[in-house]
C-alpha positions, 0 to 999 in steps of 0.5 A: 437817911435816918433823918427822913425816918425820924421827921414828919414831912412839913408843908414848907409853902404854908410855913413860908406863907404864914411868915409872910402873913404875920410879918407883912403888917409888922413894921411897927408890931401888931396887937394892942399892948396896952390892954391888961389888968390895970393893977399890974405894975407899970414899967413905963408911961407914954402920955395916957398909955401904960406899959405893964411888966407883963406886957413887956415880958410878953413882947420880950419873949417874941423879941427873944424868939426872933433873936434866937432864929438869927443867932442860934437857939442857945441864946439865953434870956439873960444874954439877950438882956445883956445885949440890950434887947430888953431895952430895945423892946421897951423903946419899941413899945413906947414908940408905938404908944406915942404914935397910936395916941397921935393917930387917935388925936389926928383922927386917922382911920383905916378901913378893913377893906384897905387891909384886905386890898393890901393883902390881896396885892401880895402875889403869895395870896393870888391865884394864877389869874390874879384873884385873891385866894381867900381859902388859902388866906383862911388856911394860913390864919388857922395855922397861925391860930389867928382869927380873921377879925383879930387879924383885920383889927391888927392890920388896921392899926398897923396901916394907920401907923404906916400912914402917919410915918410914911409922910416922912418917907416921901422926902423931897427930891434933892436939888440937882446941883447937889446930886451932880456935885456928889456924883462928880466927886464919886466919879472922879478918877485918881491916879497915884505914884505908888512906892512899896517897901517890903518889910522883909527886904530890910536885911540889916536890922542887927542880931538880938542878944539874950536880954533883948529877946527876954525883954521882947518875950516879956512885953509880947507874951500874947504872941507866944501864948498857947490856947486852952486845950481840952481832952474830950470823949464822945459816945456816938449812936449812928442811925445809919449803923442801926439801920444796917444792923436791922435784919428783916427776913423774907418771911416777915416781908411776906407776912407784911404783904399779906396783912396789908394787901388791901392797903397796898392796892392802888386806886386808878390814877390819872395825869390831869391837865387843868386850867382854873378860871374865875369867869364861867363864860371864858371857861366855856370858850376855853373848853370849846376851843380845847375840844376842837383842837384836842389840845388844852395847853395850846388853847389855854395859851392862846387865851393867855392862860397856863395849863397845869399838870396834876400827875398821878392824881387819885379821885380821893385826893381831889376836890369832890366837885372834880369827880367828873374828871374820872369819868372822862376817857384818855385825851378827852376834854371836860366841860367847865366844872365849878368848884370853890376855887373857880371853873375847871377845864380839864383834859385827861393825859394818862390813865393808870388802872387800879390794881394790886401789886404783886409780892415780887414787885413790891418786896424790896419797897416793903423790906426797906420800909420795915427796916426803916421803921424797926430802925427808928424804933430801935434808935428811940428805944436806945436813946431813951435807955441812954438818957435814963442811964445818964440821969442815973449817973452811970459812967459813959463807957459803961453805957456805951458798952451796954448799948454798943455805942461808938466811943471816940477819944479826942486828944487835947484840942483847942476851941478851933479843933486843932491839936497842939501841933496845929494839925487836925485830930484823926477823927472829930465828928460833928465838929462844931457841936462837939467843940461848942459843947465841950468848951461850954462845960467844966472838967468831968461834965457830961452833956445831955444827948445831942441830936444832930438832925441827921440821924446821929446822937452823941454825948460829950464828956470834957475829960481835962482842961489845960488852961491857956498859958504863955509858952516857956521861953526855951520852947519858943525862942526861935519864934521870939527871935523871928517875931523880934526880927519882923518887928525891927524890919517893919520899924526900919521899913516905916522909917524909910517910908517916911524918908521917901515921903519927905523926898517926894514932898521936896520934889524928888522923882518917884523913880529915884527911890527904886531898888533895894527892896523898893518898888515904884509904879503908877496905879490904875485909875481909882474912884468911889464908883468901883474903879480900883487897883487890885494891888493897892491895899483896901486899908489905904483907900480912905487916905487916897480920897482925902489927898489933894493933887501932889500930896503925899501919904504913908499907909502901913499895911501887913508886911509892907509900907506904901507911900502914895502921891496923888499924881493926877485927877480926872473929873467925871463928865457932867452927863456921866454916872446916870445910875450913880445919880439915881442911887445918890438921890435915893440915899439923900431921900432915905437919909432925909426921911430917917432924920425927919422921922427921928425928929418927929418921934422926938416931938411925940415923946415931948407931946406925950411925956415918957416916964420909965419906972427904973425899979420895975425895969430893973426887976424885969432885967433880973428875972431869971438871974438867980437860976443862971 
């Protein structure tokens, strides 16, 4: 509820279209990366092109922003550099540099019209009748702070790169014999004799003495290690609680009504059914048909168009050219009306007269709006005071008392939010954010105010840190004995599995091993095209497809040992797996294309030699290191 109060409405459609517009020509990246001050320190050279420290930093900032969208906003620049994103950014800049020089050498030239044609082909920028919506395009450019000339120049550069590299994307179709052989191998169905030995069925593994248990404990301490625990204090401000405590009297609501009565007055509103066409002649034909039938929807459908309803539209919200629609009577159809979007044919479906709402009719809405507004102001005021007092070093409990914040004490929990007994705390709000923050700061540290984007604010103090440690032997003696027994059972079961495998190799029948914890069955047919046996562990599949007829293998899995013998192989019919063959062709073409592209880029690196200034690159790596 409070989230609605605090966040302005955002135009998601425009944001989405902006991303499409920016990304649509970004296969190799956009912008001239080689401009800049020639006195800048050079971090790399590729042929005649130089890449400066400044341009690398700018490009890395863009890479970092994209990485944060995928991995979270807490990713620091230094962490990203440690992950290799700086080097990948430089590699991408070098690749674009050598490709651009090859483009210039080959004389590849893309016109601005080609860029516009490709843009117009995207459905996001087409009107319902398939025309390019330039107004929307210009609006999105404005939102992205990119002018048309810059965008077209970047698009020309990008399409030039694509034209060069896409030569390798159209790899020759592989020979049918290769495709058939691969499809046959993948479609081959295999049936197995399966002998499963449950580890727990191995009863006679002996009883460990005290020395054996202590030795096992010493060698396997990680099995008996308690995680790090932290005690946490949370001070929390709930927007909903503030809203509930915000009192607005009837007198205040009446005063608001009297003050805003003119603003509350509603203009005439109309449900307008409309069709927008680019051709005036067709618009006149549609208008005539709709007037005759008094049904714009049916007439539009008959001509292959779709009528769209604009519910409760006010004249002030419409294009100025559509003012004639507000002179029509109910159900009346207009003549074609010209606007910047095309020719409009409209029909009025409902007219809601203008008028002023009575106080009783709008009293609740006004009350709720006033309550929300006052709650927002209260929350903003409280969080500002809270922030100031934290900066002044006041104790969290004192701040909470003064601002009437809710204080929640969390006993020792691990990083997953579990108590020492494995149970969940009685209360742990905003679990993910709280644990991430609490385990990211030292003992006694207090976090800044965190907004959970749902109208709640909280501060976390990490009170105490109990380091991870191996539990005392006496405390986990039963667990040690159980772990030792499980290990011994797995060892004995594995030895038995090897004996059974040898017996199968010697010609013994699988059924001869059944009983005493050993299960014998025949698998369902298995193939690489999705035929499977749900009871066969996935970890065993790689071995299954390597076996030859009558060969035997052992696959240890969690809690059991599986002995497999390839019993039968059924080849796929030559004309089967048509869909699989299509995918195989695509895979081979893609692999071939990638290999050719990689080899061509290596050739360009030789044609336009690459030099990297390691000192300059290292200086970029170290930027920001001193500040942590």
